[in-house]
N, C-alpha and C positions, 0 to 999 in steps of 0.2 A: 522593710519595703511592703509595698501593697500586693497580697498572695495573687493577684490577677494578673502580676508583673511576671512573666518568666525572661529570665537573664541567661543569655548564652556567650561566653567568651572564647576568644581564639584568635586564629590568625584571620581577620577580615579581609576578604575578597573584594575590594571595590572596583567592579569591570567598568563601571560608568566612566570614573575618573582615572581608571588604569594604574592603580596602586593597591599594593597590602601592607595592611599595618596590623597590629596588635588591639585587641581592645573587647568591649563588649556590647551586646546588641540587648536591649531590652524591648520585648515583644508584650502588647496588651491590646486587647479587644480585636485581635486579626491583625493589627498594624506595628509597625515598627515605630515604636515610643520614641527611642533615641539610640544613636549610636555614640558609644564614649571611646575614644582612643586612649587607651592607657597599657602599662606591662600588664601581661596575665601569665599564669603557669601553663594553661592548657594548650598541647601543642596539636590543635587541629584546624582545619581550612573551613570557614563559613563563607558560601558563595550563593549567588542567585541560583533560582531552580532553572533547570534546563526545559528548553522548548524545540518541540519538532515542528518544523516550519510547514510541512507537507506531507500528509500520510492518509490514507484510506483506512480507516478502523476497523471495516468490514473485513480486510484482508488477514486481519490477527485471527480470523475465526471468532472473535470474542465481541459480545456488545459493548459500548461504553463503558458501563460501570465494571465490569471485568477487566478489561483493557487497562484500566485506572489503577485497578490493585496489583497489576503486574508493573505497570511503568512507574509507578512511586519508588518501587524497591531501588532503581536504577537511577533516581534524583529527577525524573520528569516531572513537571507541575503543570504542563499544558502543551495541547496540540493545535494547531490548526489542520481541521481534518475537513476532506472532500466527501461528502455522502453519495457519490455518483454509484459505486457500486449497489447501493440499496435502492438508488432512485432507478436504476435500469429494471429491476425487480417490482416495485410497488409504487414507483412515483412518488409523490407528495407525501403519501402514507407512510412511504417508508423513511423519508427524512423527516417527518415529523415524529418517527419511532425514534431516531437517532437523538433527535433535539431533547425528546422528552425524558429519555433514559438517562442523557449525561447530566441532566439536573439531580439524578438520584445520589450524585458522588460530588466531594470538594472538589475534586481534581477540575482544572480548568480546559475545559473543551471549547473552542471556537471553531465554527464552520465555515464552509466556502457553501454558495449556491452552485450547484452544478450545472456549469453550461453547455453539456452535449450530451443529453440523455434523450433517445438512444446515441450511441457513439457513431454509428453508420447506419443506413439504410440498408445494408445488404446483408442483415441477421434480425431476429426476431427477439424484441426486448418486453419484457412484463408491461412496461408502462413508459411514458414519455413526461418531459416537462416544457412546458409552452413559456414564450418569453412572458407572459401574463402572471405565470407562476414563479418564474423568477424575480419577479418585479417586487412579488409580494414577500418573498425569502429577503431581498436585499434590504427591505425597510426594518428588520429584526437586527437589533443590537448584536446578539451573537453569530450573525452572519458577517464575517468579515471581510470576504472580497467573492468575486465571481472567479469560481474555481478553474483550473486548468483550461485554457481554451486550446481545445487539440484539433479543432477545424481549422489547421492551417491554412489551406487552399482557401477555403470561406472568407478568412482575413485578407489573403492577397488579393482575392477576384471581387473583395468588394460585395460579397453576400448578404442580401437584404436582411436575413433572419440574425444572421453573426453580428451584422453592423447594429440591430436593433438591440442585442443582448450586451453590447460593450458599451453602448450608449446609456442602457439602464444603469449599469454599473457605475459609470462615470457621473450620472445625475445623483444618484445615491451616495456619493463619496466614497465609493469602495475601491479598493486595491483590485486589479484583474490579474490571476495568475496565468502564466503563461504554459505552454507544453510544444515545445519544438526541436525536436532532436536533429542536430546537424544542421539546421538554417544557419545560413551564412549570407555575406553580401547584401545586396540590395534587397534581397528577400526578409532578411532579419530586420533590416532598417524599418523596412514597408511594417512589418509585425509589431514592431515594438513603438512604431509611430501612431498605432491604432491605438494604444493607451495601454497595452501590456507590459507589466510591472516585473515579472519575476520568470524564473524558468528552472526546472529542477532537471532538465533531460540534456544537460551538456555531458559528453562524452570523452571531450579531449581540452587540453589547457588553451589551445588556440582559439576553440569555438568559444570557451567562458570569456576568456579577455575581449574578443571582438564584443559579445554582447554586454560585458561590464563597461566598454568605453561608450556604448550606445546609450548607456543610461540603465540597463537593465540590472537587476538585483539577482545573484546566482544561488540557488538553494543545491547544495552539494548532498549528493544521496549516496545512502548506503544501506539499502534494503535487503529484503530475501531474494529477490528477483535480479534487481541492477545493482552494481557495486562502483560508485565512482569515485569514494573517497580517497584512495590510494593517489589515484590520477592527479586530483583535484586539489589537495594539500597544499601544495604550492601558493595558491591563491591567497590562501590565509597570512601569509606573510603581509601584503602589500593592501590587500582589498578585504581584508575583515569586517569594514564596517559595513560593506556591500553585500557580505556573503551570509547563508544561513546553512544551518545543519538541517537534514531532513531525512527519514525512510522511504516514504512515497508507500512501500508494502512490506509490512512486518509479520511474517508467518508466527504462531503461538510458540511454536518452542524457540525460535530466534528470540522472540521479546522476552520469554522467562530467564534467556541467558544475558540479555544486555538491549541499550537502546541508545540514546545518544550519547551517553556517559561513556561508551564504546569507541564512539566517533573521537570525542574529546581526548580520551586517553590516548589513542593511537596518533592524532595530529601533534599531541604534545611529545609522545615520543620521538617523533620526527623531527622534532626541534624547533617547532613554532611557538611563540612566546605564549604562555599559558592566559594572559589577559587577552591577546588576541582571538585564542580559539574560544574562549567564553563569550566575549563580544558577541562571536559567530551564533553562539549557543543558546544565548539570551537576548542580549540588546537589540540586534536587528530585527529580530522578528516583533518582539514587542513593540519597537518603534515603527516598524512598517505596515504593521496591521492595527497598532494603535490597542494593544492589548492590556489588560489592566492586571498588570504583574508585578510584584516589585521588584526593586535592584539594589536592595541595601542601603537606601537612602531614608533619613528621617521621615516620617509620615507616609512613606510607602505601606502596600501591603504586605505582610509577613510572609513573605513566599522564600523560602530559602533551602538550601542542602548543606550538609556537614560532611565531610570527607577527611580522610587520615592524611594526604598529603596531595599535591597535584601532580605526581608522578604515577603512584601508585591508583590514584583516584577511585579508591573503594569509598563507596557511599554508607556512612554510618547513620544519616537520617535523613528524613525530609519533611519539610514544615509547608502546608498551604495554609495561607491567612492565619497563621499562629497555631493550626493544630497540626500535630506530628500523625504523618499518615503512613510513615514506614520508617523501621528502625532495624539496625544490624540485618538486612537483606529480609525482612518479614513485613509484609503489608500489614497495616492497621486498620485498612478499610474493608467494608463489610459487603456481603453480597447481597443486595435487594432482590426481592420475588420480580420476576419478569412475567409478562403474557407474550409468547412469540405469535409472530405475524408471518403468513407467508403466502405465496402464488405458486400452485403447483397442480397442473392437470396432465401431465405426461400419465398415459397406460402403458401396461406393461409390454414387454417384445419378446419376439423369438427369433431364434437364429436366421431364419429365412429373411428378415429384416436388413442383414447387415452381408447379405449376398451379393456379390459384384459380378455381373455377365460381363467377358469381355468384347469391346468395340473396336479395338485397335491394337497395333502393333506395340506401343509402348505406353508409359503409365507415368505421369508427373507425380514425384513424391515428395513429403513434406520432410527435408533433413534436418531435424535437431541440432542445434549448437548448445553443447552445456554450458550452463552459466550464461546464457544471452536469451534475448527474447525476440529476436531476428531469428529467421530460418532461411535455407538454401532450398531451392529447387533441385531434385535430383529426377532423371530419366530412366526408367527402369523398364526393360524388357522382358514380360513374366513369362512363363509357361502357364498354360491352361489345365485346369482339371479335366475329367471326363465328361462332366457336366457343360463345359466350357465357362465355368466361373474361375475368377482368379484367386489362387490360391496364398496363403502367407507363406514368406520365406524366412523361415527364422536363419536359416545360415546365412543370408546377407543383412539379417537383422531387418527386414523389411515387415512391418506389423500393419493391422488395420486401425485407422482411427474414426471414430463416428460420434456426430453431434447430433443431440435429439431437443426438440423444440419443448420445453417443459412446460409452457404456458396454453397450450393447445394439442388436440390429437393431430399427430403427423407422424411421417416417415424419417429416420436418421438417415442425414446426410453421411456417407461414407467414402473414405479415400485411405490413403496409404503413407505410412510413416516410417523413416528410418533413424536410427541412433537412440532409441527407447530401450532396445536390450533386454525387453522380459523374455524369458524363456518358457513359461507357462502361465496361464490364467489371463487376466485383466485387472485395471485399473480403473476407477471413474472418480467423476468429481462433478459437482452442481456448483462449484467454483470455479467460472469458466468466463474470464473476462471478454467484454464488458457486459454481455447480456445476461450472462450465467444461465445458459443453456447446461444439459447434462453432457459433459464430454468423456469419451471414453478411448483406451488404448488396449488392444488384446490381441493373443497369440490365436485365438479363434472364434468363430462366429457365434459358437455356443458360449464362450467366456464372455465375451461382449454383451450377450442378451443377459446372463445371470448378473453380471456385475451393474449394468445399468438397472435392472429390476430391482436391486439392493437399493439404489439410490432413490427409486421411485416409491418404493414401498416405506422407504423413512421419510420421503417429502423432501430429501435434502442430504446431502454427506460428501466425506470422500471413502471411497469402498476400494475392496481388493476381493477378486476370488482365486483362489489356487486348485489346483486337482482336488483336493481335501477338507478346505476350507473357505468360510467367507467372513471379511470383517469388516466393520463400518463405523466411522465415528461420525453420528449423527449432528445434521446442521440444521435445527427447526427453524430458526430464525431466518425467514426470505430464503432458507435453501443455502445460506452462506456464512452463517453466524451460529455457534451453541450457545444455549443460555446457562452453561456449566461453569464450574470455577475455573480461573485462568489457568492454574498452574497444573490441574487434570487434564485440561485440553490442551496445554503443552506437551504433557507426557503423550497423552493419546495420539497426538500427532505425530510424536516423534516415533512411536510404536508403527504407527502404518507407512511412513517414510522408510523404517528399516525392513519392512515386509516387503515392500517394492522392490528395495535392493534384494531382498532374499530371492524375490524371482527372478533375477536376473539384470534389473536396470543397473547401468553404471553410471548415471545420472548424478550430480551433488544433490538435486533436489527434484526428486521425479514427480511429486505432485505439483509444486510449483509451475516446472516446466509445462507440464499436462494444462493448468489453468490458464498459460497463455497462448495455447495451440489455437483458440478461435478469436483472437484479438487480432482483426482484420486491419488496422491501422499500423501495424508493426510487419515490414514484409519479411521475406520475400514471398511466401506462400502460405496460408492458413486454411482454415475449415470452419465456416459458421454452419448453422442448421440448415440454409440454405442452399449452401454448396461448397465447392472449392473455391477459394479465391487468391487471386494474381494483387498481392499488396504493392506491386511498384506500378503496374496499369491502373489499378484499383476497379478492377472488374472480375466478374468470375471467369473461371476457365473449366473445360472440361476435364473430367476425371480420366479420360482416354486421347490420345494423340493420333 
């Protein structure tokens, strides 16, 4: 046999034709040269590689090449990635960084053109993307869609800028991705009629079924922040051809532990036919976005994974275009050298910058809900200290939260937050969706200044200060990503997460929760660098009532 041909035998999972048979695959020059149905002795399963249909690579705190090194050990061969996190920091320069870095790995990165940068006018972003820039991005073959249209009011009210972006995608023949949590009835019908094809924000079966009935495709999400898989698994029985699997946001420690493979395994364990689950994990995104990824058909790209069986679903090997990229849980991909880019101009802070003088009898407080992006508004009647300032109340778990514009010299916005649980010190992050200013929660003004200064001195990172220690995981790439080894970053993030819990936080993921406290498009109440924000009325509110 020609030495350039690689033969792999086992139980071939032909997802496209919904059948499983024994046989041998012959791989040559990156393609599947032939598929031979025959008896074999190997008791392993060969199936198409897995696809994450919607993710922000930046949320893994890894650059694309490092994300790839971790993802392939879990059988992921491709992603559809929205680079709007780095676009909010560095605009087109940031998007170009992601595109260029992605080319340094055989992993199949496909990208979307960010549709909403900045996300709102009520916060300070590092840059913006115009309709003209989006038009240029949509011309690229590696840009497969217009990314999640978060401006739902703009769609429903026929905003000119939103309409222009939607039209640009339609003219370019690209998919338009949606972002419409809880949208129902006439509103969701109009949203879909605007040409929006997908949505990853469904959190009830009823919502998902309504969107499916109107022709939308549902991306079932299970990430580090929002987890909808258990609720939406029943969709895969009858609607697998219109469903995809995605993670949206995946923190580095979670990515090291698992990816789309864990979603597949759980859905199969719940009783869904494996062939249906695997269709949603491969065929639907490949066909929806027109991805150049093989599906185990003769002449296809040789993109495949090998698992021990369809129940345990242990990934034995991952191949991309005939190249083995992971084997028995060990990545085969190397780490190319990267030159970080950034946008950071904040100056060091003092404790006085976080002091709040009382101006009213009561104070609206951000009440955190563990495991949720939404918050509640809690009304607090505080006591004043001798100087008339409002003190932190550890007994009621009411701490201070601050957001500092990191793109120009300014004063921090300061408010109060409940249910964070810290008993000492403070934690901070320059990962703060979507504009990625510096957000911190602390038990004293001094601790807030110290932890923010640690982030500023490192030009980005997630940090913690206690009574005796200071720790940081530096994020030198745009202040939101590390340029280090994926597995080491995952361990370091895990240590920071554990430290926050040792400081008293009872939250499942303290840094994840912190990163969404400045996300104004998610109600009820959040804090941007410009002030406290009412997410229901979509307007600023006073820190005092």
